[in-house]
N, C-alpha and C positions, 0 to 999 in steps of 0.2 A: 505494500500500500504507499503509493508515493508519499501521501502526508502524514505516514507514522514511521518516522525514522528509523525505530528499531526493528521493523519488518521489512526495511528496505536493503537488499543485499546486492545490488545492482552498481554500487561502484566502491572503488578501494581509494581511502586516502593516505597509506602508507607509502613514501617515496621508493621502499625497497619491493612493493609489490604493485607494478602497475601492468606491462604486458604479461607478466605471468598471473594476473588475476585471472581466475576462471569461475565463472558465475554458475557452473553446474555442481557447485558444492552447496549452493544455497536455495536450489530448488525445494519448491514444497508442494508434495502431490496433493496436500489437502488445502491448498489456496482456495478461498471463495471465487476467485477471478477465473479459474479453470473451466467450471461448468457454464459459466454465462458466455465467455468464447465458444464453447462447445455448442451452446445452443443457437449461437450463430453461425453453425456449419464449419467451424475452423477445427480440423483434426490434428494438424501439426504446426509447430510454430518455430522461429527461431528469437532465441531470448539473447539478446545483446547488452553488455555494459553501459551504463551511463557516463557520460562525459560532457565537459565544455561544450556548448552548441549542439548537444543532441536534444530530440524532443523530450520534454519534461525532465531533461537531465541534470547535471550536476553544476550547472552555471552559477557562478557566484558575481555579483556586481562590485562588492568591496575592492576587488583587486587585490586583494591581500592573498599571498602565496600562489597567485596566479602564474608565476613567470617559471617556465624551468630553468634550474641552475644547480650547480653544486651544492645539495644540502647535506644533511647528516651521512658522513662517511664517503662522502665524493659522489654521492648518488644523485641523478636527476630528482627535482622535486618543483612541481609535481612532475610525472613521466608524459609524453608525448602519446603513449598510448595507454588506452583505456582499459583493456584487457581481451580476453577471448569469449566468442559466443558458443552457444551449444543450441542443439536441436532437441526440443522435446516432442513428444506425443502428448496429446489432451486427454488419452483415454483414461477412464477411471481404474485408478490403482495405485500401488504403492511406489512405483517406478516409473517415473515419466522421461527420463532419460534415454533418448535415442542415442546421440553421438555428442560428445563435448568439444570442445578446441576445433570447431569446424571453419573460424576466421578472427582474425585480429582486427580491433577495431581503433581510430584513430580520427581526430577532429582536425580539418583543415579549414582553409578561409578564414573568417574574423576570428572565430573559435581558437583555432590551431597557433594563429599568429600570437594571440595573447598569451597563451599558455608557452610559446616559444621566446617571448622577449618582446613581443608588442609588433612585430612587423613579419608578412607572409615569407618574406626573403629569410628571415631568422630560421623560420621552422624547416622550411625546406632544406636548409644548409645542416641543421642541427640533425635532421632526418638521415640526410647522407651519412653524415659522421657517426651517427648511433648504428646505421647499417655496416658500416666500415668496421666499429668496434665490435660488432656481431662476428661479423666474417672472422675478423683477428681471432677472436676468443675460440670460434668453431674449429680453427686450424691449430690453434696452440693450448688447447686444453689442459694438457700434462705440464706446459710452464706455468699457466694460471694456477694449478693447483700448487706448484713450488713456490707460488708468490714470485715468479719470474718473468711476469708480464707486466708491462705498465698499467698503471692504475686505468679502471675503466668507470664510465659514468653511471652504467647501471648494475644493478646485482645479480649474482650468478642465475639467480631463477629468471629475471627477465631477459637475460641474455639467451638463455636455453629456448625460452618461450619465442624468442624472436629469431632462432635458427630457420624454422618452417619458412618464414616472411622472407627472410634474407634469401632462400635456395629458390624461392618460386612455387614451393609445394601448398604452403597456407596462403589463402586471399587476405587483402587487407580491405576492410569495409572502410571505406574513406567519406566522411561525412564533408560535403563540398556543396555549395549553392550556386557561387556566382560562375556564369560562362569562363571568363579569363582564368578563374581558380581551377575549373575543370581541366581546361587546356594544360595547364601547369601541373595537374595530378597526372594526366596522360604522359607528358614527356616525362616526369620523374620516374613514373613506371617504366617507360622505355629504357631510360639511363640506367636504372637499378635492377631491371628484370625481374620486377615483383609482380604479383598479379593482384590487382584491386578492383572493387566492385564500389561502384559509386552509390553513396546514400543521400538522397535529398535531391539532388540535380535539378532544382525549380528552373533553371535557366538553361537546362540542357537542351532544350529544342534550337537555341543559337548555334550550337556546335554539335547537332545531331550526327552529322557526316562524321566528325572527328571521332565522338564515341563509338560508332558502330566500325570506322575503319579500325580503331583499335582492339575490335572484340572484346568490350567491356561493358558488364550488363552494369543496369541502375535499379535501385531500389526508390520507388516514388510513392509520392501520395498525391494523386491527380487532384485533388481539390485546393491543393497549397497555390493559391493564385491572387493573393493581395500581397504587396511589397511591403512586409513587417521592418525591412532594413535595407539598407544599400546593397546587399548581398542578392537579395530577391526582387529587384525592382523591374525586372523583366519576366516575372514568374506568370504564367496564363494555364487557363483550365485546357488548352489544347497540347500541354508537354507532352503527354502520355502518347497521343496521337502521332506526334510529330518524332518523337524516339521510336515506336512501332515502325513508322514507314520509313524511316532512314536503315532500319534493319538491327535497331539497338534491343537486346534482349531485356525485357523490363519485368519488375515484379511489383504488385501493388501492394502497399501497406494499409493499416491501420491507421486511426488519428494518432498525432503524436501525443506523447505525456499523459496518456490515460490507458494503462493496462486492461481496465475494465470495458474500454470503448473498442478492443481490437477487432470486435465483431462488425463494426463498421466499415472494415474492407469491402464489403461487397458493395455497401452503398457508395463508395469512393470509385469502384469499378464503374459501376452503372453510371454514375457523372462522367466518367471518361469516354463511355460509350455516347454520351449524349454530346460530347464535344469532338466526335470523330474518330474514336478507337475503335476498331471493328468487334463485334460482339465476341466473336472467338478468341483475339487477342486478348481482351480483357480476361474471360475465363482463364485461357493459358496463364495470365499473370497472377493467377490466386494459384494454381495447381502445378502445371508440368513446370513453368519455368523457375519459381522459387526453388523447386526439387534440383532442378539443372545447375541452378546458380551455386547450390550448395552442395554439390557432388552428390546428390541422390538420385540423378536419371534414371529411371528404369526401375527403381525402389520405392518410389513415391510420387504422388503428385499424378497420376495416370491408372486408367483402368487396362492393365495390360498382365499377361501372365506373368509370374514372378514377383510383381510389385505389392506392396501391402495393401490389403483390401478395405482403403480408407473410402466411404462412400456415404454420401448426402442425399436423401430424398426429400425435395421440396414441395410445397402445394402448388408452386407455380414457377415463375422465371425467378432464379436467385439473386438477379439483380434489381428487382423490386421491392422497395422497402418493406410492402405489407406482407410479402413471401415469408412463409415460415417452414422451418425444417420439420418434419414429421417421423425421420429415422436418420441416426446417426450411427455409422459403423467405423470404428476403428479397428484396423487389423483384421477384420472379420467379425468383431465383438460387437454387437449393439450397445451403444449406450444409453444411460438414462436421461431423459429429456427434463431436469429439473435443475434447480439451483436454491442456494440458501435464500434468495429474494422469494421464489416461489413457494417455499416452506414457511415462511413468514405470513407470505400473502393468506395461504392458506388458516394459518392458525389464527388470525386476526380478522379472517373474511365477515365473520359474521358478529363481531364485537369483541370476540376474544375473552370473554368474561364466562364462568360457571356461577353457580349459585351460591359458592363461595366468596366471589367476588377475586378469585384467583385468574391469570390467563390460563387458557386452555392449553394443554399439552398437545403436543403433534408427534407423530410417529416419524423418526428421521430416517427411515428405510424409504 
């Protein structure tokens, strides 16, 4: 719950644990938010760490400790990286983790610049220097263990976590909004040989051809169309349609900052269709495309032999807001169509009081 700090395990403030922060250890199969999302037809999700500049994330306005520099022990504080994402299933049960550490997260643009020292150029240089240190460490682990290697700006845990990013085997989800920042991220990916996934990309339509040529996918919210700052002054409702038309693989997200609103992903897809995105492309952006982007192609997001049997039956067009899910199957198992909110509704629907004046009990099954 984003408003209850003790229940929010989406960010690490330790300067020794940044890139190595793993959200999968904070998963709660009994979270009240999971049944709500499942009722909205969501069967799997990508859980990502929060960071400055992310939706509903860890953004601070006072500027204190926002700049990455050498903190305690010579380590970056705060780090340029927010941590590692995980794939979860929304099936009822005790274990919702499908796959941990599927991507690294980092803010760029204004948020990344502020973390790095106040300018975009500073972040790019620091990013390149960090990857150079990671590669140096990977080549000289024995020397590092003997303390025979120069001091490095990251902890050993963070260096280890970044090796897959540096060698191109783990994608880096880059939160970026402005068209020029997108171009610079694409350039950085080419220069460093890293695999990137754009997150946000509200001005992506301006450089859609460049994104497509680089073969880089984008995670977008199609209804982000108001310029809340100078990074998104060219945001428009046709962004999803333009990116898709250019050949960019897109995945549509729910609304930012509210985990309990993840179910609104299909509403966002419907809005994208009303602004030019082909219907089939909108469905793909919520099913097969996310699976493809996060290495689950053929295993999820599609109804093919060998894939997980995640099936949702609707009363009508799933992109219409008044349509509801009548049956949800995850990995072939039918899921309950209930939530804490429904249980509370049933408990108090008729006043909720017995003759004794005490609230009526309800059956949690």
